[in-house]
C-alpha positions in Angstrom: -9.8 -3.9 2.4 -9.1 -0.5 0.7 -10.8 1.4 3.6 -8.5 -0.4 6.0 -5.5 0.6 3.9 -6.7 4.1 3.7 -7.1 4.4 7.4 -3.7 2.9 8.1 -1.9 5.3 5.9 -3.7 8.3 7.6 -2.4 7.1 11.0 1.0 6.2 9.6 0.6 2.5 10.2 2.5 0.6 7.5 1.7 -3.0 8.4 -1.9 -3.8 8.0 -4.1 -6.9 8.6 -7.0 -7.5 6.3 -9.4 -10.5 5.9 -8.3 -13.3 3.7 -10.3 -13.9 0.4 -9.3 -15.0 -3.0 -10.4 -11.6 -4.4 -8.2 -9.8 -1.9 -5.3 -12.1 -2.8 -5.8 -11.3 -6.5 -6.1 -7.5 -5.9 -3.0 -7.6 -3.6 -1.0 -9.5 -6.2 -1.8 -6.8 -8.8 -0.9 -4.0 -6.3 2.3 -5.8 -5.5 3.2 -6.2 -9.2 2.5 -2.6 -9.9 4.6 -1.4 -6.9 1.8 0.0 -4.7 2.5 -2.4 -1.8 5.8 -3.9 -0.6 4.4 -7.3 0.1 1.7 -9.4 1.7 1.7 -12.8 3.5 -1.1 -15.0 4.7 -0.7 -15.0 8.5 -3.4 -17.6 9.2 -6.5 -19.0 7.5 -8.5 -15.8 7.8 -5.9 -12.9 7.6 -3.4 -11.2 5.3 -0.6 -9.0 6.6 0.2 -6.2 4.1 3.4 -4.2 4.1 3.1 -0.7 2.8 6.1 1.1 1.6 6.8 4.2 3.7 9.0 5.7 1.0 6.3 5.5 -1.7 3.8 8.4 -2.0 0.6 6.8 -0.8 -1.7 9.6 -1.9 -3.2 7.1 -4.3 -5.2 5.7 -1.4 -6.8 9.2 -0.9 -8.0 9.2 -4.5 -9.3 5.7 -4.3 -12.7 5.1 -5.8 -14.6 1.8 -5.3 -17.1 0.7 -7.9 -19.0 -2.1 -6.0 -22.3 -0.2 -6.0 -22.2 1.1 -9.6 -24.4 -0.6 -12.2 -22.5 -1.1 -15.5 -24.7 -3.8 -16.9 -24.4 -7.5 -16.4 -21.2 -7.9 -18.4 -19.6 -4.5 -17.5 -18.3 -2.0 -20.0 -17.3 -2.7 -23.6 -13.7 -2.0 -24.5 -14.6 1.4 -26.1 -16.7 2.4 -23.0 -14.0 1.4 -20.6 -11.3 3.3 -22.6 -13.5 6.4 -22.6 -14.6 6.3 -18.9 -11.1 5.6 -17.6 -8.9 7.9 -19.7 -8.2 10.2 -16.6 -7.3 7.4 -14.2 -3.7 6.8 -13.1 -4.5 3.2 -12.3 -7.6 0.9 -12.2 -8.4 -2.7 -11.7 -11.1 -4.4 -13.8 -12.7 -7.8 -13.7 -13.9 -9.7 -16.8 -14.1 -13.3 -18.1 -10.3 -13.7 -17.8 -10.2 -12.5 -14.2 -8.9 -9.5 -12.3 -6.3 -7.4 -14.1 -4.9 -3.9 -14.3 -6.8 -1.6 -16.6 -3.8 -1.2 -18.9 -3.7 -4.9 -19.5 -7.4 -5.0 -20.4 -7.0 -2.1 -22.8 -3.9 -3.7 -24.4 -5.9 -6.8 -25.0 -8.9 -4.7 -26.3 -11.3 -6.2 -23.8 -13.9 -4.6 -21.5 -15.0 -5.5 -18.0 -16.3 -4.1 -14.7 -14.3 -1.6 -12.8 -13.4 -2.7 -9.3 -11.3 0.2 -8.1 -9.5 3.3 -9.5 -7.3 6.2 -8.5 
């Protein structure tokens, strides 16, 4: 999904279709709540349509880093490890036993987790 968003921004396309999944839905909800996307709708059983804001600086996509291939242990990083590793990030999404959440929410609750994406 993030690679699709990245490519769309580069060619100045601000309405993007990505595959439907519960994880994409949760990530898009976080991005919407944080102001990184204008909105998204489920167009059919297998697609989301995402609206990107042309007024917002979308350079965050260029700095995007995915963590799907990194090994952080079975349970991810502890709160202290997560805080230390992510101190330079503007934004990140983590997953833990509670679910997907922005990094600042995890740090506020003093819980660790696995990094999904950061910029």
